[in-house]
CHARMM internal coordinates of N, CA and C (Angstrom, degrees):
IC EDIT
DIST 1 N 1 CA 1.4431
DIST 1 CA 1 C 1.5326
ANGL 1 N 1 CA 1 C 108.03
DIST 1 C 2 N 1.3313
ANGL 1 CA 1 C 2 N 118.57
DIHE 1 N 1 CA 1 C 2 N 113.04
DIST 2 N 2 CA 1.4693
ANGL 1 C 2 N 2 CA 121.16
DIHE 1 CA 1 C 2 N 2 CA 179.76
DIST 2 CA 2 C 1.5246
ANGL 2 N 2 CA 2 C 111.45
DIHE 1 C 2 N 2 CA 2 C -60.02
DIST 2 C 3 N 1.3201
ANGL 2 CA 2 C 3 N 115.18
DIHE 2 N 2 CA 2 C 3 N 133.77
DIST 3 N 3 CA 1.4518
ANGL 2 C 3 N 3 CA 120.02
DIHE 2 CA 2 C 3 N 3 CA 178.38
DIST 3 CA 3 C 1.5117
ANGL 3 N 3 CA 3 C 114.66
DIHE 2 C 3 N 3 CA 3 C 78.94
DIST 3 C 4 N 1.3132
ANGL 3 CA 3 C 4 N 117.01
DIHE 3 N 3 CA 3 C 4 N -4.04
DIST 4 N 4 CA 1.4623
ANGL 3 C 4 N 4 CA 121.17
DIHE 3 CA 3 C 4 N 4 CA -179.72
DIST 4 CA 4 C 1.5149
ANGL 4 N 4 CA 4 C 111.30
DIHE 3 C 4 N 4 CA 4 C -93.49
DIST 4 C 5 N 1.3116
ANGL 4 CA 4 C 5 N 116.04
DIHE 4 N 4 CA 4 C 5 N -177.82
DIST 5 N 5 CA 1.4596
ANGL 4 C 5 N 5 CA 119.74
DIHE 4 CA 4 C 5 N 5 CA 179.95
DIST 5 CA 5 C 1.5228
ANGL 5 N 5 CA 5 C 112.10
DIHE 4 C 5 N 5 CA 5 C -65.83
DIST 5 C 6 N 1.3108
ANGL 5 CA 5 C 6 N 115.40
DIHE 5 N 5 CA 5 C 6 N 145.70
DIST 6 N 6 CA 1.4630
ANGL 5 C 6 N 6 CA 121.35
DIHE 5 CA 5 C 6 N 6 CA 176.98
DIST 6 CA 6 C 1.5225
ANGL 6 N 6 CA 6 C 107.89
DIHE 5 C 6 N 6 CA 6 C -101.79
DIST 6 C 7 N 1.3090
ANGL 6 CA 6 C 7 N 116.85
DIHE 6 N 6 CA 6 C 7 N 120.02
DIST 7 N 7 CA 1.4685
ANGL 6 C 7 N 7 CA 120.83
DIHE 6 CA 6 C 7 N 7 CA -178.56
DIST 7 CA 7 C 1.5310
ANGL 7 N 7 CA 7 C 111.34
DIHE 6 C 7 N 7 CA 7 C -117.32
DIST 7 C 8 N 1.3257
ANGL 7 CA 7 C 8 N 116.37
DIHE 7 N 7 CA 7 C 8 N 22.49
DIST 8 N 8 CA 1.4588
ANGL 7 C 8 N 8 CA 120.83
DIHE 7 CA 7 C 8 N 8 CA -176.28
DIST 8 CA 8 C 1.5289
ANGL 8 N 8 CA 8 C 113.86
DIHE 7 C 8 N 8 CA 8 C -85.64
DIST 8 C 9 N 1.3099
ANGL 8 CA 8 C 9 N 118.99
DIHE 8 N 8 CA 8 C 9 N -3.50
DIST 9 N 9 CA 1.4625
ANGL 8 C 9 N 9 CA 122.89
DIHE 8 CA 8 C 9 N 9 CA -176.59
DIST 9 CA 9 C 1.5296
ANGL 9 N 9 CA 9 C 111.11
DIHE 8 C 9 N 9 CA 9 C -62.83
DIST 9 C 10 N 1.3145
ANGL 9 CA 9 C 10 N 115.98
DIHE 9 N 9 CA 9 C 10 N 130.54
DIST 10 N 10 CA 1.4617
ANGL 9 C 10 N 10 CA 122.19
DIHE 9 CA 9 C 10 N 10 CA 175.93
DIST 10 CA 10 C 1.5334
ANGL 10 N 10 CA 10 C 108.09
DIHE 9 C 10 N 10 CA 10 C -119.78
DIST 10 C 11 N 1.3174
ANGL 10 CA 10 C 11 N 116.34
DIHE 10 N 10 CA 10 C 11 N 117.23
DIST 11 N 11 CA 1.4664
ANGL 10 C 11 N 11 CA 121.10
DIHE 10 CA 10 C 11 N 11 CA -178.08
DIST 11 CA 11 C 1.5220
ANGL 11 N 11 CA 11 C 112.20
DIHE 10 C 11 N 11 CA 11 C -51.85
DIST 11 C 12 N 1.3188
ANGL 11 CA 11 C 12 N 117.30
DIHE 11 N 11 CA 11 C 12 N -43.58
DIST 12 N 12 CA 1.4647
ANGL 11 C 12 N 12 CA 121.48
DIHE 11 CA 11 C 12 N 12 CA -176.40
DIST 12 CA 12 C 1.5332
ANGL 12 N 12 CA 12 C 111.43
DIHE 11 C 12 N 12 CA 12 C -57.00
DIST 12 C 13 N 1.3168
ANGL 12 CA 12 C 13 N 117.02
DIHE 12 N 12 CA 12 C 13 N -32.60
DIST 13 N 13 CA 1.4621
ANGL 12 C 13 N 13 CA 120.75
DIHE 12 CA 12 C 13 N 13 CA -179.77
DIST 13 CA 13 C 1.5282
ANGL 13 N 13 CA 13 C 112.99
DIHE 12 C 13 N 13 CA 13 C -76.26
DIST 13 C 14 N 1.3232
ANGL 13 CA 13 C 14 N 117.27
DIHE 13 N 13 CA 13 C 14 N -16.80
DIST 14 N 14 CA 1.4697
ANGL 13 C 14 N 14 CA 121.67
DIHE 13 CA 13 C 14 N 14 CA -173.30
DIST 14 CA 14 C 1.5265
ANGL 14 N 14 CA 14 C 112.59
DIHE 13 C 14 N 14 CA 14 C -130.46
DIST 14 C 15 N 1.3037
ANGL 14 CA 14 C 15 N 117.68
DIHE 14 N 14 CA 14 C 15 N 16.20
DIST 15 N 15 CA 1.4708
ANGL 14 C 15 N 15 CA 121.74
DIHE 14 CA 14 C 15 N 15 CA -174.82
DIST 15 CA 15 C 1.5217
ANGL 15 N 15 CA 15 C 112.54
DIHE 14 C 15 N 15 CA 15 C -56.40
DIST 15 C 16 N 1.3275
ANGL 15 CA 15 C 16 N 117.28
DIHE 15 N 15 CA 15 C 16 N -43.52
DIST 16 N 16 CA 1.4672
ANGL 15 C 16 N 16 CA 119.68
DIHE 15 CA 15 C 16 N 16 CA -178.85
DIST 16 CA 16 C 1.5250
ANGL 16 N 16 CA 16 C 110.77
DIHE 15 C 16 N 16 CA 16 C -60.82
DIST 16 C 17 N 1.3254
ANGL 16 CA 16 C 17 N 116.97
DIHE 16 N 16 CA 16 C 17 N -46.95
DIST 17 N 17 CA 1.4673
ANGL 16 C 17 N 17 CA 120.60
DIHE 16 CA 16 C 17 N 17 CA -179.01
DIST 17 CA 17 C 1.5251
ANGL 17 N 17 CA 17 C 111.14
DIHE 16 C 17 N 17 CA 17 C -64.92
DIST 17 C 18 N 1.3268
ANGL 17 CA 17 C 18 N 117.25
DIHE 17 N 17 CA 17 C 18 N -39.83
DIST 18 N 18 CA 1.4684
ANGL 17 C 18 N 18 CA 121.45
DIHE 17 CA 17 C 18 N 18 CA 178.31
DIST 18 CA 18 C 1.5230
ANGL 18 N 18 CA 18 C 109.85
DIHE 17 C 18 N 18 CA 18 C -58.06
DIST 18 C 19 N 1.3225
ANGL 18 CA 18 C 19 N 116.42
DIHE 18 N 18 CA 18 C 19 N -47.55
DIST 19 N 19 CA 1.4655
ANGL 18 C 19 N 19 CA 119.86
DIHE 18 CA 18 C 19 N 19 CA -177.30
DIST 19 CA 19 C 1.5282
ANGL 19 N 19 CA 19 C 112.23
DIHE 18 C 19 N 19 CA 19 C -72.57
DIST 19 C 20 N 1.3326
ANGL 19 CA 19 C 20 N 117.23
DIHE 19 N 19 CA 19 C 20 N -31.61
DIST 20 N 20 CA 1.4682
ANGL 19 C 20 N 20 CA 119.74
DIHE 19 CA 19 C 20 N 20 CA 174.25
DIST 20 CA 20 C 1.5274
ANGL 20 N 20 CA 20 C 110.34
DIHE 19 C 20 N 20 CA 20 C -61.73
DIST 20 C 21 N 1.3157
ANGL 20 CA 20 C 21 N 115.94
DIHE 20 N 20 CA 20 C 21 N -43.96
DIST 21 N 21 CA 1.4645
ANGL 20 C 21 N 21 CA 119.88
DIHE 20 CA 20 C 21 N 21 CA -179.93
DIST 21 CA 21 C 1.5200
ANGL 21 N 21 CA 21 C 111.49
DIHE 20 C 21 N 21 CA 21 C -64.86
DIST 21 C 22 N 1.3154
ANGL 21 CA 21 C 22 N 116.77
DIHE 21 N 21 CA 21 C 22 N -43.91
DIST 22 N 22 CA 1.4682
ANGL 21 C 22 N 22 CA 120.02
DIHE 21 CA 21 C 22 N 22 CA 179.77
DIST 22 CA 22 C 1.5224
ANGL 22 N 22 CA 22 C 110.55
DIHE 21 C 22 N 22 CA 22 C -62.19
DIST 22 C 23 N 1.3320
ANGL 22 CA 22 C 23 N 117.61
DIHE 22 N 22 CA 22 C 23 N -36.44
DIST 23 N 23 CA 1.4664
ANGL 22 C 23 N 23 CA 121.29
DIHE 22 CA 22 C 23 N 23 CA 177.75
DIST 23 CA 23 C 1.5231
ANGL 23 N 23 CA 23 C 111.23
DIHE 22 C 23 N 23 CA 23 C -69.56
DIST 23 C 24 N 1.3212
ANGL 23 CA 23 C 24 N 116.54
DIHE 23 N 23 CA 23 C 24 N -37.75
DIST 24 N 24 CA 1.4594
ANGL 23 C 24 N 24 CA 121.19
DIHE 23 CA 23 C 24 N 24 CA -178.77
DIST 24 CA 24 C 1.5218
ANGL 24 N 24 CA 24 C 112.04
DIHE 23 C 24 N 24 CA 24 C -66.83
DIST 24 C 25 N 1.3241
ANGL 24 CA 24 C 25 N 117.08
DIHE 24 N 24 CA 24 C 25 N -36.22
DIST 25 N 25 CA 1.4573
ANGL 24 C 25 N 25 CA 121.38
DIHE 24 CA 24 C 25 N 25 CA -174.69
DIST 25 CA 25 C 1.5278
ANGL 25 N 25 CA 25 C 112.70
DIHE 24 C 25 N 25 CA 25 C -107.91
DIST 25 C 26 N 1.3154
ANGL 25 CA 25 C 26 N 117.80
DIHE 25 N 25 CA 25 C 26 N 39.63
DIST 26 N 26 CA 1.4689
ANGL 25 C 26 N 26 CA 120.71
DIHE 25 CA 25 C 26 N 26 CA -179.90
DIST 26 CA 26 C 1.5266
ANGL 26 N 26 CA 26 C 111.60
DIHE 25 C 26 N 26 CA 26 C -64.32
DIST 26 C 27 N 1.3267
ANGL 26 CA 26 C 27 N 117.77
DIHE 26 N 26 CA 26 C 27 N -26.31
DIST 27 N 27 CA 1.4673
ANGL 26 C 27 N 27 CA 119.43
DIHE 26 CA 26 C 27 N 27 CA -179.11
DIST 27 CA 27 C 1.5271
ANGL 27 N 27 CA 27 C 112.37
DIHE 26 C 27 N 27 CA 27 C -75.47
DIST 27 C 28 N 1.3360
ANGL 27 CA 27 C 28 N 117.79
DIHE 27 N 27 CA 27 C 28 N -15.46
DIST 28 N 28 CA 1.4721
ANGL 27 C 28 N 28 CA 119.41
DIHE 27 CA 27 C 28 N 28 CA -177.73
DIST 28 CA 28 C 1.5327
ANGL 28 N 28 CA 28 C 111.15
DIHE 27 C 28 N 28 CA 28 C -75.94
DIST 28 C 29 N 1.2832
ANGL 28 CA 28 C 29 N 126.99
DIHE 28 N 28 CA 28 C 29 N -45.91
DIST 29 N 29 CA 1.4652
ANGL 28 C 29 N 29 CA 130.25
DIHE 28 CA 28 C 29 N 29 CA -21.47
DIST 29 CA 29 C 1.5173
ANGL 29 N 29 CA 29 C 111.25
DIHE 28 C 29 N 29 CA 29 C -80.14
DIST 29 C 30 N 1.3267
ANGL 29 CA 29 C 30 N 115.19
DIHE 29 N 29 CA 29 C 30 N 159.12
DIST 30 N 30 CA 1.4626
ANGL 29 C 30 N 30 CA 121.13
DIHE 29 CA 29 C 30 N 30 CA 179.77
DIST 30 CA 30 C 1.5227
ANGL 30 N 30 CA 30 C 109.34
DIHE 29 C 30 N 30 CA 30 C -89.60
DIST 30 C 31 N 1.3167
ANGL 30 CA 30 C 31 N 116.14
DIHE 30 N 30 CA 30 C 31 N 128.34
DIST 31 N 31 CA 1.4645
ANGL 30 C 31 N 31 CA 120.27
DIHE 30 CA 30 C 31 N 31 CA 178.14
DIST 31 CA 31 C 1.5272
ANGL 31 N 31 CA 31 C 109.94
DIHE 30 C 31 N 31 CA 31 C -79.21
DIST 31 C 32 N 1.3146
ANGL 31 CA 31 C 32 N 114.95
DIHE 31 N 31 CA 31 C 32 N 164.05
DIST 32 N 32 CA 1.4617
ANGL 31 C 32 N 32 CA 121.46
DIHE 31 CA 31 C 32 N 32 CA 176.50
DIST 32 CA 32 C 1.5334
ANGL 32 N 32 CA 32 C 110.00
DIHE 31 C 32 N 32 CA 32 C -58.63
DIST 32 C 33 N 1.3166
ANGL 32 CA 32 C 33 N 117.25
DIHE 32 N 32 CA 32 C 33 N -45.13
DIST 33 N 33 CA 1.4641
ANGL 32 C 33 N 33 CA 121.30
DIHE 32 CA 32 C 33 N 33 CA -179.28
DIST 33 CA 33 C 1.5300
ANGL 33 N 33 CA 33 C 110.97
DIHE 32 C 33 N 33 CA 33 C -62.16
DIST 33 C 34 N 1.3361
ANGL 33 CA 33 C 34 N 117.59
DIHE 33 N 33 CA 33 C 34 N -43.48
DIST 34 N 34 CA 1.4645
ANGL 33 C 34 N 34 CA 120.86
DIHE 33 CA 33 C 34 N 34 CA 178.02
DIST 34 CA 34 C 1.5256
ANGL 34 N 34 CA 34 C 110.76
DIHE 33 C 34 N 34 CA 34 C -61.62
DIST 34 C 35 N 1.3247
ANGL 34 CA 34 C 35 N 116.49
DIHE 34 N 34 CA 34 C 35 N -43.21
DIST 35 N 35 CA 1.4655
ANGL 34 C 35 N 35 CA 120.93
DIHE 34 CA 34 C 35 N 35 CA 179.89
DIST 35 CA 35 C 1.5277
ANGL 35 N 35 CA 35 C 111.02
DIHE 34 C 35 N 35 CA 35 C -62.87
DIST 35 C 36 N 1.3210
ANGL 35 CA 35 C 36 N 116.96
DIHE 35 N 35 CA 35 C 36 N -37.96
DIST 36 N 36 CA 1.4645
ANGL 35 C 36 N 36 CA 120.39
DIHE 35 CA 35 C 36 N 36 CA 177.02
DIST 36 CA 36 C 1.5248
ANGL 36 N 36 CA 36 C 110.86
DIHE 35 C 36 N 36 CA 36 C -65.64
DIST 36 C 37 N 1.3197
ANGL 36 CA 36 C 37 N 118.08
DIHE 36 N 36 CA 36 C 37 N -39.83
DIST 37 N 37 CA 1.4684
ANGL 36 C 37 N 37 CA 120.63
DIHE 36 CA 36 C 37 N 37 CA 178.51
DIST 37 CA 37 C 1.5294
ANGL 37 N 37 CA 37 C 111.23
DIHE 36 C 37 N 37 CA 37 C -65.14
DIST 37 C 38 N 1.3247
ANGL 37 CA 37 C 38 N 116.54
DIHE 37 N 37 CA 37 C 38 N -40.69
DIST 38 N 38 CA 1.4636
ANGL 37 C 38 N 38 CA 119.43
DIHE 37 CA 37 C 38 N 38 CA 178.24
DIST 38 CA 38 C 1.5276
ANGL 38 N 38 CA 38 C 109.46
DIHE 37 C 38 N 38 CA 38 C -64.78
DIST 38 C 39 N 1.3363
ANGL 38 CA 38 C 39 N 117.18
DIHE 38 N 38 CA 38 C 39 N -44.64
DIST 39 N 39 CA 1.4678
ANGL 38 C 39 N 39 CA 120.62
DIHE 38 CA 38 C 39 N 39 CA 178.68
DIST 39 CA 39 C 1.5289
ANGL 39 N 39 CA 39 C 110.78
DIHE 38 C 39 N 39 CA 39 C -61.59
DIST 39 C 40 N 1.3173
ANGL 39 CA 39 C 40 N 117.57
DIHE 39 N 39 CA 39 C 40 N -42.12
DIST 40 N 40 CA 1.4629
ANGL 39 C 40 N 40 CA 120.90
DIHE 39 CA 39 C 40 N 40 CA 176.90
DIST 40 CA 40 C 1.5222
ANGL 40 N 40 CA 40 C 110.38
DIHE 39 C 40 N 40 CA 40 C -60.70
DIST 40 C 41 N 1.3216
ANGL 40 CA 40 C 41 N 117.35
DIHE 40 N 40 CA 40 C 41 N -42.64
DIST 41 N 41 CA 1.4636
ANGL 40 C 41 N 41 CA 120.62
DIHE 40 CA 40 C 41 N 41 CA -179.01
DIST 41 CA 41 C 1.5242
ANGL 41 N 41 CA 41 C 111.60
DIHE 40 C 41 N 41 CA 41 C -61.26
DIST 41 C 42 N 1.3247
ANGL 41 CA 41 C 42 N 116.60
DIHE 41 N 41 CA 41 C 42 N -28.09
DIST 42 N 42 CA 1.4604
ANGL 41 C 42 N 42 CA 120.48
DIHE 41 CA 41 C 42 N 42 CA -179.49
DIST 42 CA 42 C 1.5267
ANGL 42 N 42 CA 42 C 112.59
DIHE 41 C 42 N 42 CA 42 C -76.28
DIST 42 C 43 N 1.3141
ANGL 42 CA 42 C 43 N 116.72
DIHE 42 N 42 CA 42 C 43 N -14.49
DIST 43 N 43 CA 1.4659
ANGL 42 C 43 N 43 CA 120.02
DIHE 42 CA 42 C 43 N 43 CA -179.18
DIST 43 CA 43 C 1.5227
ANGL 43 N 43 CA 43 C 112.29
DIHE 42 C 43 N 43 CA 43 C -91.13
DIST 43 C 44 N 1.3209
ANGL 43 CA 43 C 44 N 116.70
DIHE 43 N 43 CA 43 C 44 N -8.41
DIST 44 N 44 CA 1.4584
ANGL 43 C 44 N 44 CA 121.12
DIHE 43 CA 43 C 44 N 44 CA -175.54
DIST 44 CA 44 C 1.5175
ANGL 44 N 44 CA 44 C 110.88
DIHE 43 C 44 N 44 CA 44 C -113.88
DIST 44 C 45 N 1.3053
ANGL 44 CA 44 C 45 N 116.58
DIHE 44 N 44 CA 44 C 45 N 142.85
DIST 45 N 45 CA 1.4655
ANGL 44 C 45 N 45 CA 120.59
DIHE 44 CA 44 C 45 N 45 CA -179.32
DIST 45 CA 45 C 1.5216
ANGL 45 N 45 CA 45 C 110.91
DIHE 44 C 45 N 45 CA 45 C -69.53
DIST 45 C 46 N 1.2999
ANGL 45 CA 45 C 46 N 116.11
DIHE 45 N 45 CA 45 C 46 N -52.83
DIST 46 N 46 CA 1.4638
ANGL 45 C 46 N 46 CA 121.00
DIHE 45 CA 45 C 46 N 46 CA 178.75
DIST 46 CA 46 C 1.5202
ANGL 46 N 46 CA 46 C 107.82
DIHE 45 C 46 N 46 CA 46 C -117.01
DIST 46 C 47 N 1.3223
ANGL 46 CA 46 C 47 N 115.54
DIHE 46 N 46 CA 46 C 47 N 120.88
DIST 47 N 47 CA 1.4618
ANGL 46 C 47 N 47 CA 119.06
DIHE 46 CA 46 C 47 N 47 CA -176.88
DIST 47 CA 47 C 1.5175
ANGL 47 N 47 CA 47 C 109.62
DIHE 46 C 47 N 47 CA 47 C -147.71
DIST 47 C 48 N 1.2922
ANGL 47 CA 47 C 48 N 115.64
DIHE 47 N 47 CA 47 C 48 N 142.43
DIST 48 N 48 CA 1.4635
ANGL 47 C 48 N 48 CA 121.98
DIHE 47 CA 47 C 48 N 48 CA 173.53
DIST 48 CA 48 C 1.5202
ANGL 48 N 48 CA 48 C 106.09
DIHE 47 C 48 N 48 CA 48 C -127.98
DIST 48 C 49 N 1.3184
ANGL 48 CA 48 C 49 N 116.24
DIHE 48 N 48 CA 48 C 49 N 131.35
DIST 49 N 49 CA 1.4565
ANGL 48 C 49 N 49 CA 121.91
DIHE 48 CA 48 C 49 N 49 CA -178.89
DIST 49 CA 49 C 1.5244
ANGL 49 N 49 CA 49 C 109.27
DIHE 48 C 49 N 49 CA 49 C -101.49
DIST 49 C 50 N 1.3220
ANGL 49 CA 49 C 50 N 116.36
DIHE 49 N 49 CA 49 C 50 N 121.50
DIST 50 N 50 CA 1.4598
ANGL 49 C 50 N 50 CA 122.04
DIHE 49 CA 49 C 50 N 50 CA 174.09
DIST 50 CA 50 C 1.5172
ANGL 50 N 50 CA 50 C 107.58
DIHE 49 C 50 N 50 CA 50 C -84.29
DIST 50 C 51 N 1.3264
ANGL 50 CA 50 C 51 N 117.03
DIHE 50 N 50 CA 50 C 51 N 127.09
DIST 51 N 51 CA 1.4565
ANGL 50 C 51 N 51 CA 120.11
DIHE 50 CA 50 C 51 N 51 CA -178.32
DIST 51 CA 51 C 1.5213
ANGL 51 N 51 CA 51 C 111.61
DIHE 50 C 51 N 51 CA 51 C -153.10
DIST 51 C 52 N 1.3018
ANGL 51 CA 51 C 52 N 114.49
DIHE 51 N 51 CA 51 C 52 N 153.86
DIST 52 N 52 CA 1.4612
ANGL 51 C 52 N 52 CA 122.46
DIHE 51 CA 51 C 52 N 52 CA 171.12
DIST 52 CA 52 C 1.5281
ANGL 52 N 52 CA 52 C 109.70
DIHE 51 C 52 N 52 CA 52 C -108.81
DIST 52 C 53 N 1.3200
ANGL 52 CA 52 C 53 N 116.46
DIHE 52 N 52 CA 52 C 53 N 1.63
DIST 53 N 53 CA 1.4570
ANGL 52 C 53 N 53 CA 124.74
DIHE 52 CA 52 C 53 N 53 CA -172.01
DIST 53 CA 53 C 1.5309
ANGL 53 N 53 CA 53 C 110.58
DIHE 52 C 53 N 53 CA 53 C -98.70
DIST 53 C 54 N 1.3335
ANGL 53 CA 53 C 54 N 117.28
DIHE 53 N 53 CA 53 C 54 N 117.43
DIST 54 N 54 CA 1.4628
ANGL 53 C 54 N 54 CA 122.21
DIHE 53 CA 53 C 54 N 54 CA 179.73
DIST 54 CA 54 C 1.5280
ANGL 54 N 54 CA 54 C 113.23
DIHE 53 C 54 N 54 CA 54 C -63.33
DIST 54 C 55 N 1.3269
ANGL 54 CA 54 C 55 N 117.91
DIHE 54 N 54 CA 54 C 55 N -19.74
DIST 55 N 55 CA 1.4613
ANGL 54 C 55 N 55 CA 120.56
DIHE 54 CA 54 C 55 N 55 CA -179.26
DIST 55 CA 55 C 1.5205
ANGL 55 N 55 CA 55 C 111.97
DIHE 54 C 55 N 55 CA 55 C -59.89
DIST 55 C 56 N 1.3200
ANGL 55 CA 55 C 56 N 117.33
DIHE 55 N 55 CA 55 C 56 N -26.70
DIST 56 N 56 CA 1.4585
ANGL 55 C 56 N 56 CA 119.71
DIHE 55 CA 55 C 56 N 56 CA -178.65
DIST 56 CA 56 C 1.5293
ANGL 56 N 56 CA 56 C 112.39
DIHE 55 C 56 N 56 CA 56 C -66.48
DIST 56 C 57 N 1.3089
ANGL 56 CA 56 C 57 N 118.48
DIHE 56 N 56 CA 56 C 57 N -16.34
DIST 57 N 57 CA 1.4632
ANGL 56 C 57 N 57 CA 119.99
DIHE 56 CA 56 C 57 N 57 CA 174.56
DIST 57 CA 57 C 1.5293
ANGL 57 N 57 CA 57 C 111.06
DIHE 56 C 57 N 57 CA 57 C -74.20
DIST 57 C 58 N 1.3301
ANGL 57 CA 57 C 58 N 116.29
DIHE 57 N 57 CA 57 C 58 N -18.30
DIST 58 N 58 CA 1.4604
ANGL 57 C 58 N 58 CA 122.56
DIHE 57 CA 57 C 58 N 58 CA 179.51
DIST 58 CA 58 C 1.5254
ANGL 58 N 58 CA 58 C 110.92
DIHE 57 C 58 N 58 CA 58 C -90.92
DIST 58 C 59 N 1.3099
ANGL 58 CA 58 C 59 N 117.72
DIHE 58 N 58 CA 58 C 59 N -38.97
DIST 59 N 59 CA 1.4656
ANGL 58 C 59 N 59 CA 122.35
DIHE 58 CA 58 C 59 N 59 CA -176.01
DIST 59 CA 59 C 1.5147
ANGL 59 N 59 CA 59 C 111.60
DIHE 58 C 59 N 59 CA 59 C -63.57
DIST 59 C 60 N 1.3274
ANGL 59 CA 59 C 60 N 114.92
DIHE 59 N 59 CA 59 C 60 N 148.36
DIST 60 N 60 CA 1.4616
ANGL 59 C 60 N 60 CA 121.46
DIHE 59 CA 59 C 60 N 60 CA 178.21
DIST 60 CA 60 C 1.5140
ANGL 60 N 60 CA 60 C 110.04
DIHE 59 C 60 N 60 CA 60 C -129.87
DIST 60 C 61 N 1.3320
ANGL 60 CA 60 C 61 N 114.59
DIHE 60 N 60 CA 60 C 61 N 147.16
DIST 61 N 61 CA 1.4530
ANGL 60 C 61 N 61 CA 121.56
DIHE 60 CA 60 C 61 N 61 CA 172.86
DIST 61 CA 61 C 1.5211
ANGL 61 N 61 CA 61 C 107.55
DIHE 60 C 61 N 61 CA 61 C -79.87
DIST 61 C 62 N 1.3114
ANGL 61 CA 61 C 62 N 116.87
DIHE 61 N 61 CA 61 C 62 N 178.29
DIST 62 N 62 CA 1.4670
ANGL 61 C 62 N 62 CA 120.01
DIHE 61 CA 61 C 62 N 62 CA 176.41
DIST 62 CA 62 C 1.5187
ANGL 62 N 62 CA 62 C 109.88
DIHE 61 C 62 N 62 CA 62 C -54.27
DIST 62 C 63 N 1.3118
ANGL 62 CA 62 C 63 N 115.19
DIHE 62 N 62 CA 62 C 63 N 151.97
DIST 63 N 63 CA 1.4666
ANGL 62 C 63 N 63 CA 123.83
DIHE 62 CA 62 C 63 N 63 CA -177.53
DIST 63 CA 63 C 1.5130
ANGL 63 N 63 CA 63 C 112.39
DIHE 62 C 63 N 63 CA 63 C 61.66
DIST 63 C 64 N 1.3441
ANGL 63 CA 63 C 64 N 115.73
DIHE 63 N 63 CA 63 C 64 N 28.46
DIST 64 N 64 CA 1.4620
ANGL 63 C 64 N 64 CA 123.22
DIHE 63 CA 63 C 64 N 64 CA 174.31
DIST 64 CA 64 C 1.5333
ANGL 64 N 64 CA 64 C 113.76
DIHE 63 C 64 N 64 CA 64 C 60.78
DIST 64 C 65 N 1.3241
ANGL 64 CA 64 C 65 N 116.47
DIHE 64 N 64 CA 64 C 65 N 28.17
DIST 65 N 65 CA 1.4662
ANGL 64 C 65 N 65 CA 120.60
DIHE 64 CA 64 C 65 N 65 CA 179.95
DIST 65 CA 65 C 1.5279
ANGL 65 N 65 CA 65 C 110.17
DIHE 64 C 65 N 65 CA 65 C -84.75
DIST 65 C 66 N 1.3221
ANGL 65 CA 65 C 66 N 117.69
DIHE 65 N 65 CA 65 C 66 N 131.33
DIST 66 N 66 CA 1.4707
ANGL 65 C 66 N 66 CA 119.59
DIHE 65 CA 65 C 66 N 66 CA 177.35
DIST 66 CA 66 C 1.5257
ANGL 66 N 66 CA 66 C 109.97
DIHE 65 C 66 N 66 CA 66 C -70.68
DIST 66 C 67 N 1.3048
ANGL 66 CA 66 C 67 N 114.90
DIHE 66 N 66 CA 66 C 67 N 157.22
DIST 67 N 67 CA 1.4575
ANGL 66 C 67 N 67 CA 120.98
DIHE 66 CA 66 C 67 N 67 CA 176.68
DIST 67 CA 67 C 1.5268
ANGL 67 N 67 CA 67 C 109.51
DIHE 66 C 67 N 67 CA 67 C -80.08
DIST 67 C 68 N 1.3136
ANGL 67 CA 67 C 68 N 116.01
DIHE 67 N 67 CA 67 C 68 N 145.89
DIST 68 N 68 CA 1.4569
ANGL 67 C 68 N 68 CA 121.29
DIHE 67 CA 67 C 68 N 68 CA 172.08
DIST 68 CA 68 C 1.5212
ANGL 68 N 68 CA 68 C 105.64
DIHE 67 C 68 N 68 CA 68 C -83.83
DIST 68 C 69 N 1.3192
ANGL 68 CA 68 C 69 N 116.93
DIHE 68 N 68 CA 68 C 69 N 113.11
DIST 69 N 69 CA 1.4617
ANGL 68 C 69 N 69 CA 121.36
DIHE 68 CA 68 C 69 N 69 CA -172.49
DIST 69 CA 69 C 1.5160
ANGL 69 N 69 CA 69 C 111.94
DIHE 68 C 69 N 69 CA 69 C -107.18
DIST 69 C 70 N 1.3135
ANGL 69 CA 69 C 70 N 114.51
DIHE 69 N 69 CA 69 C 70 N 145.19
DIST 70 N 70 CA 1.4534
ANGL 69 C 70 N 70 CA 123.12
DIHE 69 CA 69 C 70 N 70 CA 170.50
DIST 70 CA 70 C 1.5252
ANGL 70 N 70 CA 70 C 105.35
DIHE 69 C 70 N 70 CA 70 C -114.98
DIST 70 C 71 N 1.3268
ANGL 70 CA 70 C 71 N 116.06
DIHE 70 N 70 CA 70 C 71 N 105.52
DIST 71 N 71 CA 1.4488
ANGL 70 C 71 N 71 CA 122.34
DIHE 70 CA 70 C 71 N 71 CA -175.13
DIST 71 CA 71 C 1.5316
ANGL 71 N 71 CA 71 C 108.40
DIHE 70 C 71 N 71 CA 71 C -120.04
DIST 71 C 72 N 1.3351
ANGL 71 CA 71 C 72 N 117.06
DIHE 71 N 71 CA 71 C 72 N 122.68
DIST 72 N 72 CA 1.4738
ANGL 71 C 72 N 72 CA 118.66
DIHE 71 CA 71 C 72 N 72 CA 178.54
DIST 72 CA 72 C 1.5243
ANGL 72 N 72 CA 72 C 110.94
DIHE 71 C 72 N 72 CA 72 C -62.31
DIST 72 C 73 N 1.3015
ANGL 72 CA 72 C 73 N 115.68
DIHE 72 N 72 CA 72 C 73 N 145.09
DIST 73 N 73 CA 1.4680
ANGL 72 C 73 N 73 CA 120.38
DIHE 72 CA 72 C 73 N 73 CA 177.35
DIST 73 CA 73 C 1.5181
ANGL 73 N 73 CA 73 C 109.63
DIHE 72 C 73 N 73 CA 73 C -71.00
DIST 73 C 74 N 1.3164
ANGL 73 CA 73 C 74 N 115.40
DIHE 73 N 73 CA 73 C 74 N 142.07
DIST 74 N 74 CA 1.4499
ANGL 73 C 74 N 74 CA 120.12
DIHE 73 CA 73 C 74 N 74 CA 175.86
DIST 74 CA 74 C 1.5233
ANGL 74 N 74 CA 74 C 108.82
DIHE 73 C 74 N 74 CA 74 C -97.60
DIST 74 C 75 N 1.2979
ANGL 74 CA 74 C 75 N 115.77
DIHE 74 N 74 CA 74 C 75 N 159.44
DIST 75 N 75 CA 1.4682
ANGL 74 C 75 N 75 CA 119.39
DIHE 74 CA 74 C 75 N 75 CA -177.49
DIST 75 CA 75 C 1.4882
ANGL 75 N 75 CA 75 C 112.33
DIHE 74 C 75 N 75 CA 75 C -77.36
END
COOR INIT
IC SEED 1 N 1 CA 1 C
IC BUILD
């Protein structure tokens, strides 16, 4: 479905990158789920991550690129 959620991510294909990210962000700390989302974002050309988690402002994709985030406004 164009423009819809991508659910094609397979952990086994990205396990090394997931664990590299979790090791890099131990001070945050980065959860397994967060690391999988970052790894998934690296496989897509155009991606926006919907999150309620402020940690995503710290995480970076490969080549130190920030994630394009969709964060709901708070009151």
